C-alpha positions in Angstrom: 38.7 112.5 174.5 39.2 110.8 171.1 41.1 107.6 170.8 43.7 106.3 168.3 45.1 103.1 167.1 48.5 101.5 167.5 49.0 99.3 164.6 51.7 96.9 166.0 53.7 94.5 163.9 56.6 92.4 164.9 59.4 92.4 162.2 62.0 89.8 161.3 65.6 90.6 162.3 66.9 89.1 159.1 64.3 90.8 156.9 63.4 93.9 158.8 61.0 95.1 156.0 59.0 91.8 156.4 56.8 90.5 159.1 58.4 88.1 161.6 58.7 84.7 160.0 61.3 82.7 162.0 58.9 80.7 164.1 55.2 80.5 164.9 55.7 82.2 168.3 52.8 84.1 169.8 53.9 87.7 170.7 52.9 89.9 173.5 53.5 93.6 174.0 53.7 96.0 177.0 52.5 99.5 176.4 53.8 101.9 179.0 53.7 105.5 179.9 57.1 107.3 179.8 57.4 106.9 183.6 57.3 103.1 183.2 53.8 102.5 184.4 51.6 100.3 182.3 48.8 101.9 180.2 45.4 101.2 181.7 42.5 102.3 179.6 38.9 101.2 179.2 39.4 98.5 181.8 42.4 96.9 180.1 45.9 97.0 181.5 48.4 96.8 178.6 50.9 94.5 180.3 51.5 91.1 178.5 48.9 92.1 175.9 48.6 89.2 173.6 48.7 90.2 169.9 45.4 89.2 168.3 47.1 87.8 165.1 50.2 86.3 166.7 52.6 89.1 165.3 50.0 91.8 164.6 47.3 93.7 166.3 45.6 97.1 166.4 45.2 98.4 169.9 43.0 101.4 170.7 44.7 103.8 173.0 44.2 107.4 174.2 46.4 110.2 172.8 49.8 110.2 174.4 53.4 109.1 174.3 54.1 105.4 174.9 57.0 103.1 175.3 56.3 99.7 173.5 58.1 96.4 173.7 57.3 93.0 172.6 58.3 89.5 173.4 57.4 85.8 172.8 57.9 84.1 176.2 57.9 80.6 174.9 60.9 81.2 172.6 62.7 83.8 174.7 62.4 86.3 171.8 62.4 90.1 172.6 62.0 93.0 170.3 63.8 96.3 170.5 61.9 98.9 172.5 60.4 101.9 170.7 58.7 105.2 171.7 55.6 106.2 169.9 53.6 109.4 170.1 50.0 109.4 169.1 47.5 112.2 168.7 43.6 112.2 168.4 42.0 110.0 165.8 45.2 108.7 164.2 46.5 105.2 163.2 50.2 105.0 164.0 52.3 102.1 162.8 54.5 100.5 165.5 57.2 98.2 164.0 59.0 96.2 166.6 62.1 94.5 165.4 62.7 91.1 167.0 66.3 90.5 168.2 68.4 87.5 168.3 70.7 86.1 171.0 73.8 87.3 169.0 72.3 90.9 169.0 71.7 90.7 172.8 75.2 89.4 173.6 76.9 92.0 171.4 74.8 94.8 172.9 75.3 93.5 176.4 79.1 93.9 175.9 78.6 97.6 175.5 77.4 97.8 179.2 80.4 95.9 180.5 82.5 99.0 181.2 84.1 99.5 184.6 82.9 103.3 184.6 79.3 102.1 184.2 79.6 99.3 186.9 81.7 100.8 189.6 80.6 98.2 192.2 81.5 95.2 190.0 85.1 94.0 190.3 87.1 94.7 187.1 88.1 91.0 186.8 84.3 90.0 186.8 83.7 92.4 184.0 86.7 91.2 182.0 85.6 87.6 182.3 82.0 88.3 181.4 83.1 90.3 178.4 85.5 87.6 177.2 82.9 84.9 177.6 80.2 86.9 175.6 82.7 87.6 172.9 83.6 84.0 172.7 79.9 82.8 172.5 79.1 85.3 169.7 81.6 83.6 167.5 79.4 80.5 167.5 76.1 82.2 166.7 74.8 82.8 163.2 75.4 86.3 161.9 72.4 88.6 161.5 71.9 91.1 158.6 71.2 94.1 160.9 73.4 93.7 164.0 76.0 95.6 165.8 79.5 94.6 164.7 81.0 91.8 167.0 83.9 94.2 167.5 81.6 97.1 168.3 82.9 97.5 171.9 86.5 97.7 170.6 85.5 100.1 167.9 83.7 102.4 170.2 86.6 102.4 172.8 89.0 103.2 170.1 86.8 106.0 168.9 86.5 107.3 172.5 90.2 107.4 172.9 90.6 109.2 169.6 88.0 111.7 170.5 89.7 112.4 174.0 93.0 113.1 172.2 91.3 115.4 169.5 88.9 117.2 171.8 90.2 117.3 175.3 87.8 118.5 178.1 88.1 122.2 178.8 89.1 123.0 182.3 86.4 125.0 184.1 
């Protein structure tokens, strides 16, 4: 079976077309199969794989579909997760965009919905949402981030969609 190369590069959240340049963090990646198990190949388990050049590495893998995520543990920096499919004898670029605390907090608010968390008391959800919304106001804005009002915008759009396209009775 032929092998291929994942050419992995961590990107900067404020300048996504540029390599990560905020700090001197050393990044690591996890390369997983779609079932969540870590890729093991040629005696290497790709869990906490240290990138050879801090934010860049070329990793030899067998053909397949993989879930890739990156992180810098010392600075609590994580990247967005991506899926990459690679065939035989290919070099595939894997660009992982680092996130910021602001991005994480805004995104976390999307999950704080009672219908998604039926076992969590509504008042806990409301307090958590209010606290995250308040913290976001103190964090520096990012160039590519969800709107701080994304939750409210999505809820409004959802209500509008329910009025315009009611579910059909079966």
